[in-house]
C-alpha positions as CSV (number, residue, x, y, z in Angstrom):
1,M,0.0,0.0,-0.1
2,V,1.0,3.7,-0.6
3,S,1.3,5.9,2.5
4,M,-0.9,8.4,2.8
5,H,1.5,10.6,3.8
6,A,2.3,11.0,0.4
7,F,-0.7,12.8,-0.5
8,S,-2.1,16.3,0.5
9,S,-2.7,16.8,4.5
10,R,-5.6,19.1,3.9
11,I,-8.6,17.8,6.2
12,V,-12.2,19.0,6.1
13,F,-15.0,17.1,7.7
14,I,-18.1,15.2,6.2
15,A,-21.1,13.5,7.7
16,F,-20.9,9.8,7.6
17,F,-23.8,7.8,8.6
18,L,-25.0,4.2,9.3
19,L,-28.0,3.4,7.0
20,A,-30.5,2.7,9.1
21,G,-31.6,-0.8,9.3
22,F,-27.7,-1.7,7.6
23,Q,-27.0,-5.3,6.8
24,Y,-25.0,-7.2,9.0
25,L,-24.0,-10.3,7.8
26,Q,-21.3,-12.6,9.7
27,A,-20.4,-16.1,8.9
28,Q,-20.4,-17.3,12.5
29,K,-18.4,-20.6,13.3
30,T,-19.8,-22.7,16.3
31,F,-17.8,-25.6,18.5
32,Q,-19.4,-28.2,20.1
33,V,-19.1,-29.2,23.7
34,T,-19.1,-32.8,24.0
35,H,-16.8,-34.0,27.3
36,I,-19.1,-34.9,30.0
37,E,-16.8,-34.4,32.3
38,G,-13.9,-33.1,33.5
39,S,-11.8,-30.0,31.7
40,R,-11.1,-29.8,27.9
41,K,-9.6,-26.7,25.8
42,I,-12.2,-25.7,22.9
43,N,-11.2,-22.8,20.8
44,G,-8.6,-20.9,23.5
45,I,-11.5,-21.6,26.1
46,Q,-10.8,-24.3,29.2
47,I,-14.3,-25.5,29.4
48,T,-14.5,-27.7,33.0
49,V,-17.8,-29.8,32.6
50,L,-19.7,-30.8,35.9
51,H,-23.2,-32.6,36.6
52,H,-25.9,-33.1,39.2
53,G,-28.6,-35.0,40.3
54,K,-29.8,-37.9,37.8
55,I,-27.9,-37.6,34.7
56,A,-28.0,-40.4,31.6
57,I,-25.8,-39.9,28.4
58,L,-26.5,-39.9,25.0
59,E,-25.0,-42.8,23.1
60,D,-26.1,-42.1,19.6
61,L,-25.1,-38.6,18.6
62,S,-26.5,-39.2,14.9
63,Y,-29.8,-38.6,17.1
64,C,-31.9,-36.0,15.5
65,K,-29.1,-35.4,12.4
66,G,-26.6,-34.6,15.4
67,E,-28.1,-31.7,17.1
68,T,-28.8,-33.0,20.5
69,G,-26.7,-34.3,23.0
70,P,-24.5,-35.7,24.3
71,Y,-26.0,-34.2,27.9
72,Y,-29.2,-36.3,29.2
73,F,-30.6,-35.6,32.4
74,G,-33.2,-35.7,34.8
75,Y,-32.7,-39.1,33.7
76,S,-30.9,-42.6,35.0
77,Y,-30.4,-45.5,32.9
78,V,-29.0,-47.4,35.9
79,D,-32.6,-47.1,37.9
80,Y,-34.6,-46.0,34.9
81,I,-35.9,-43.4,37.4
82,S,-37.1,-39.2,36.6
83,E,-35.4,-36.9,39.3
84,D,-33.8,-33.7,38.8
85,G,-30.7,-33.7,37.4
86,G,-29.1,-31.0,35.5
87,Y,-25.2,-29.7,33.9
88,T,-23.0,-26.9,34.6
89,F,-19.9,-25.5,32.0
90,L,-17.4,-23.5,33.4
91,F,-15.7,-21.1,31.3
92,D,-11.9,-19.7,31.4
93,P,-11.8,-17.0,29.8
94,P,-15.2,-16.2,29.7
95,A,-17.4,-17.4,26.6
96,K,-19.1,-14.4,24.3
97,E,-22.0,-16.4,22.9
98,I,-23.1,-19.6,23.7
99,I,-25.8,-21.6,21.4
100,V,-28.4,-24.0,23.1
101,N,-30.1,-27.1,21.4
102,V,-32.8,-28.6,24.1
103,T,-34.6,-31.6,23.3
104,G,-36.3,-34.8,24.6
105,L,-39.1,-33.0,26.7
106,S,-41.9,-35.4,27.3
107,S,-45.6,-34.7,28.7
108,D,-49.1,-36.2,29.3
109,A,-51.9,-36.0,31.7
110,E,-49.5,-37.8,34.6
111,N,-45.7,-36.6,33.3
112,M,-44.5,-33.0,33.1
113,E,-40.9,-31.5,33.7
114,E,-39.5,-27.9,32.7
115,V,-36.0,-27.0,31.7
116,K,-34.0,-23.6,33.5
117,F,-30.9,-22.1,32.1
118,Y,-29.0,-20.0,34.7
119,V,-26.0,-18.2,33.8
120,N,-23.0,-16.5,36.3
121,G,-25.2,-18.0,38.9
122,L,-28.6,-16.2,37.7
123,H,-31.6,-17.7,36.7
124,Y,-32.1,-16.5,32.7
125,A,-34.9,-15.7,31.8
126,I,-35.2,-17.4,27.9
127,P,-36.7,-14.6,25.6
128,S,-38.2,-16.5,22.7
129,A,-38.0,-19.9,21.7
130,G,-35.6,-21.1,19.4
131,S,-36.7,-22.4,16.0
132,K,-37.9,-26.3,15.3
133,I,-35.5,-28.9,15.3
134,D,-36.3,-31.4,12.5
135,C,-37.0,-34.7,14.6
136,E,-39.1,-33.4,17.5
137,E,-42.3,-30.9,17.9
138,M,-41.8,-27.3,19.1
139,A,-41.8,-27.1,22.8
140,I,-43.2,-24.3,25.1
141,L,-41.6,-21.2,26.6
142,T,-43.1,-20.5,30.0
143,P,-44.1,-16.9,31.1
144,K,-40.7,-17.0,33.5
145,G,-38.4,-17.8,31.1
146,N,-38.4,-21.7,31.3
147,I,-38.6,-24.8,28.4
148,R,-41.6,-27.0,29.1
149,P,-42.9,-29.7,26.8
150,C,-45.6,-29.2,24.4
151,R,-48.6,-31.2,25.6
152,E,-49.5,-34.8,24.8
153,C,-46.6,-34.4,23.3
154,S,-43.7,-37.4,23.5
155,I,-40.8,-35.4,22.8
156,S,-40.6,-31.9,21.9
157,G,-37.5,-29.2,22.2
158,W,-36.1,-26.8,20.1
159,K,-32.7,-25.2,19.0
160,G,-30.8,-22.2,18.3
161,T,-31.3,-20.4,21.7
162,K,-28.2,-17.9,21.7
163,I,-27.2,-16.3,25.1
164,S,-24.7,-13.6,24.9
165,G,-21.8,-13.0,27.4
166,P,-19.1,-12.4,29.0
167,I,-20.2,-15.7,30.5
168,S,-18.4,-17.9,33.0
169,K,-21.0,-20.2,34.5
170,F,-23.4,-21.9,32.8
171,M,-26.2,-24.6,34.5
172,V,-28.7,-26.5,32.8
173,T,-31.2,-28.2,34.9
174,D,-34.4,-30.8,34.5
175,S,-37.1,-30.8,37.0
176,V,-39.8,-33.2,37.7
177,I,-42.8,-31.5,38.0
178,S,-44.8,-34.6,37.9
179,G,-44.6,-38.1,37.1
180,Q,-41.8,-40.0,35.5
181,P,-41.2,-37.7,32.2
182,A,-37.8,-39.1,31.2
183,G,-35.4,-36.2,31.3
184,A,-34.5,-33.4,28.9
185,L,-31.0,-33.0,26.6
186,I,-29.1,-30.4,25.7
187,A,-26.1,-29.6,22.6
188,L,-24.2,-26.7,23.2
189,Y,-22.0,-24.7,21.2
190,I,-19.4,-21.9,21.9
191,S,-19.2,-19.1,19.1
192,E,-16.5,-17.6,17.6
193,P,-16.5,-13.7,19.0
194,P,-17.8,-11.9,16.3
195,L,-15.5,-8.7,14.4
196,E,-15.5,-6.1,16.2
197,L,-16.2,-3.2,13.8
198,S,-17.0,0.5,14.4
199,I,-16.8,3.7,12.1
200,T,-17.2,7.4,13.4
201,N,-20.2,9.7,12.8
202,K,-17.8,12.4,12.0
203,I,-15.0,11.5,10.1
204,P,-11.8,13.2,8.5
205,F,-11.5,14.0,5.2
206,R,-8.4,14.2,2.9
207,D,-8.7,15.9,-0.7
208,I,-6.8,13.3,-2.6
209,A,-7.8,13.5,-6.4
210,A,-11.0,14.6,-5.5
211,G,-11.5,11.3,-3.2
212,Y,-12.7,11.2,0.4
213,G,-11.4,9.1,3.2
214,I,-12.9,7.2,6.3
215,K,-11.5,6.3,9.8
216,I,-12.2,3.0,11.0
217,T,-12.2,1.6,14.9
218,S,-11.8,-2.4,14.6
219,K,-9.3,-4.7,17.0
220,N,-9.5,-7.4,14.2
221,F,-7.1,-5.6,11.3
222,D,-4.4,-7.9,11.6
223,A,-4.1,-10.7,8.9
224,S,-7.7,-9.3,7.8
225,G,-8.7,-8.5,4.9
226,I,-10.6,-5.0,3.4
227,T,-12.6,-4.6,0.4
228,L,-14.9,-1.7,-0.4
229,T,-17.2,-2.0,-3.2
230,D,-19.9,-0.4,-4.8
231,L,-23.7,-1.2,-4.9
232,N,-23.2,-2.2,-8.6
233,G,-20.5,-4.7,-6.7
234,R,-17.5,-3.0,-8.2
235,K,-14.7,-3.2,-6.2
236,L,-12.9,0.3,-5.2
237,D,-8.9,0.4,-5.0
238,F,-7.5,2.5,-1.9
239,Y,-4.9,3.3,0.6
240,F,-4.7,3.0,4.4
241,D,-2.8,4.2,7.1
242,R,-2.6,2.8,10.4
243,I,-3.1,5.2,13.2
244,D,-2.7,3.3,15.8
245,F,-3.7,-0.6,16.9
246,E,-7.5,-0.1,16.5
247,H,-7.5,2.3,14.0
248,I,-7.1,3.0,9.9
249,F,-7.7,5.8,8.1
250,L,-8.9,4.7,4.6
251,S,-9.2,6.9,1.3
252,S,-9.8,6.0,-2.3
253,P,-9.9,8.4,-5.5
254,Q,-13.3,6.2,-5.9
255,L,-14.7,6.9,-3.3
256,I,-17.0,9.8,-3.5
257,K,-20.2,11.0,-2.4
258,G,-23.1,7.6,-2.7
259,E,-23.9,4.2,-1.2
260,Y,-20.6,1.7,-0.5
261,I,-20.7,-1.7,1.3
262,L,-17.1,-2.3,3.3
263,E,-16.4,-5.8,4.2
264,I,-13.5,-6.9,7.1
265,S,-12.7,-10.7,6.6
266,R,-10.8,-12.8,8.9
267,D,-10.3,-16.5,9.4
268,G,-13.4,-17.3,7.6
269,F,-15.1,-14.6,9.4
270,S,-16.7,-11.8,7.7
271,E,-18.7,-8.5,8.4
272,K,-20.5,-6.1,6.3
273,Q,-22.3,-2.9,6.7
274,K,-23.9,-0.7,4.1
275,I,-22.5,3.4,4.5
276,I,-23.5,6.1,3.1
277,V,-21.1,9.2,2.3
278,E,-22.5,12.3,1.8
């Protein structure tokens, strides 16, 4: 790249706005946690798994297309009895986001159970139900933010409950409300931290061959790819200067008033923002 210092240093200011409702795209990578007890490092996070009460282990991880298990709790294969049970996951350093699939809840006239989440020692009221998982009916979100099976369903659940961190401790429990409902299962995933990108509302502009410049803030410039395209998909040629560890100044003779897509990509992840230069 050609250094910006080779160009004119005359500075003025222009307004730079994020388009309301801009499209945010991210190919988010997840890592499934599968060890039943003890500690294991996954994607740089030391994860310790503990259990309490009644537990069983899902041996067939192909069930539900592999989208559930191996954590099975509230039931035991040893005595075939349903009682309260659960798992606790400790994250060091704290996880930025986890994703939980819940399956296997059952209900009829005599049997009922309820799954609860706890984050960092406090009850976590799930704000909305996940999406339907292929192998089971949709479970019910209770007014208190817990999960119960749908009525007269042999098995029910959902997938895709996302919980944002930092999360140092996550606990899931299954409580028997009545009868012998046979327990619940979860699959647990940790997410790759998303790229952090922000752009100032007022940006320095340098008069470079009638072009414009933008100041970008991010902690992910190292080993990152940066592209700038117009709405027709045409890539713009540009130069950039690193201001400091978290800031670069990007300029292009082709960057004039209009709308553009700025993309920062790293390790298979990408973040796009639609911007307006006025």
